PASEBA-1860 file (N, C-alpha, C; in nm, 3 decimals):
! residues 58
1> MSFSLIAA> 2.067/10.716/7.272/2.017/10.613/7.185/2.023/10.660/7.041 ~ 1.981/10.780/7.015/1.980/10.832/6.880/2.122/10.833/6.821 ~ 2.216/10.883/6.899/2.355/10.885/6.853/2.405/10.745/6.825 ~ 2.379/10.653/6.914/2.427/10.516/6.897/2.371/10.452/6.772 ~ 2.244/10.471/6.745/2.183/10.412/6.626/2.238/10.473/6.498 ~ 2.254/10.604/6.496/2.306/10.670/6.376/2.452/10.634/6.355 ~ 2.531/10.636/6.461/2.673/10.601/6.449/2.691/10.455/6.406 ~ 2.609/10.366/6.459/2.619/10.224/6.422/2.577/10.202/6.277
9> AGFPELAP> 2.486/10.284/6.227/2.447/10.271/6.086/2.563/10.310/5.995 ~ 2.639/10.409/6.035/2.753/10.453/5.954/2.878/10.371/5.977 ~ 2.895/10.322/6.097/3.014/10.245/6.135/2.971/10.120/6.209 ~ 2.925/10.018/6.137/2.871/9.897/6.203/2.971/9.827/6.295 ~ 3.099/9.844/6.271/3.198/9.779/6.356/3.200/9.838/6.497 ~ 3.142/9.956/6.516/3.137/10.018/6.648/3.013/9.977/6.728 ~ 2.920/9.909/6.664/2.795/9.870/6.732/2.818/9.793/6.862 ~ 2.914/9.698/6.867/2.935/9.626/6.993/2.981/9.715/7.109
17> LLFPFAAL> 3.033/9.832/7.078/3.071/9.927/7.184/2.960/10.027/7.213 ~ 2.892/10.071/7.108/2.793/10.177/7.124/2.668/10.132/7.199 ~ 2.615/10.014/7.164/2.489/9.972/7.225/2.503/9.938/7.373 ~ 2.608/9.869/7.415/2.623/9.850/7.561/2.642/9.982/7.636 ~ 2.715/10.075/7.574/2.732/10.205/7.638/2.598/10.275/7.655 ~ 2.516/10.276/7.549/2.384/10.339/7.557/2.298/10.270/7.662 ~ 2.305/10.138/7.668/2.227/10.064/7.767/2.273/10.097/7.909 ~ 2.403/10.106/7.930/2.454/10.140/8.063/2.414/10.280/8.106
25> VGVSRPIL> 2.417/10.374/8.013/2.373/10.509/8.045/2.225/10.507/8.082 ~ 2.144/10.434/8.004/2.001/10.425/8.033/1.972/10.361/8.168 ~ 2.046/10.257/8.202/2.027/10.189/8.331/2.074/10.276/8.446 ~ 2.179/10.355/8.423/2.235/10.435/8.532/2.143/10.548/8.576 ~ 2.061/10.599/8.485/1.977/10.715/8.518/1.881/10.688/8.635 ~ 1.804/10.580/8.633/1.717/10.554/8.749/1.796/10.514/8.873 ~ 1.906/10.442/8.854/1.987/10.400/8.969/2.039/10.521/9.044 ~ 2.079/10.625/8.969/2.130/10.747/9.032/2.018/10.839/9.080
33> GLHYPSDV> 1.894/10.800/9.056/1.780/10.879/9.100/1.754/11.002/9.015 ~ 1.804/11.002/8.892/1.787/11.119/8.806/1.662/11.112/8.719 ~ 1.614/10.991/8.691/1.495/10.973/8.609/1.418/10.851/8.658 ~ 1.289/10.848/8.623/1.210/10.728/8.643/1.239/10.632/8.528 ~ 1.224/10.502/8.550/1.247/10.407/8.440/1.161/10.436/8.317 ~ 1.038/10.481/8.340/0.952/10.513/8.225/1.007/10.631/8.145 ~ 1.073/10.725/8.211/1.136/10.836/8.139/1.246/10.785/8.047 ~ 1.326/10.692/8.097/1.436/10.637/8.018/1.382/10.558/7.899
41> LAGAVLGA> 1.279/10.480/7.923/1.220/10.403/7.815/1.160/10.495/7.709 ~ 1.089/10.597/7.752/1.031/10.693/7.657/1.140/10.766/7.579 ~ 1.248/10.801/7.645/1.359/10.867/7.578/1.426/10.777/7.476 ~ 1.439/10.649/7.509/1.499/10.554/7.415/1.411/10.537/7.292 ~ 1.281/10.528/7.314/1.188/10.514/7.200/1.192/10.640/7.114 ~ 1.187/10.756/7.177/1.193/10.881/7.104/1.325/10.894/7.029 ~ 1.435/10.856/7.092/1.565/10.860/7.027/1.571/10.768/6.906 ~ 1.510/10.650/6.917/1.508/10.557/6.805/1.425/10.612/6.690
49> IVAQAALQ> 1.315/10.678/6.721/1.231/10.738/6.617/1.306/10.851/6.546 ~ 1.372/10.935/6.623/1.448/11.045/6.564/1.564/10.992/6.479 ~ 1.632/10.889/6.527/1.742/10.831/6.450/1.691/10.771/6.319 ~ 1.579/10.701/6.325/1.523/10.641/6.205/1.486/10.750/6.103 ~ 1.427/10.858/6.151/1.391/10.968/6.062/1.515/11.033/6.002 ~ 1.618/11.052/6.082/1.742/11.113/6.032/1.809/11.023/5.929 ~ 1.807/10.893/5.952/1.869/10.801/5.857/1.790/10.795/5.726 ~ 1.660/10.808/5.733/1.579/10.806/5.611/1.596/10.936/5.531
57> LG> 1.614/11.046/5.599/1.632/11.174/5.531/1.773/11.191/5.473 ~ 1.869/11.126/5.539/2.010/11.142/5.497/2.048/11.044/5.400
END
């Protein structure tokens, strides 16, 4: 999520590819039994916070 948000901020034309990819990765984790859905949601929120902080600092 963090990568997708930062990359989309720099290259907005890639957003239609980046966000579905990030969503598919997030959905695949519980389906494959690697994470609980709450883990994925918490990771997405944390990634968004880190991306926002990186964009504000840069």
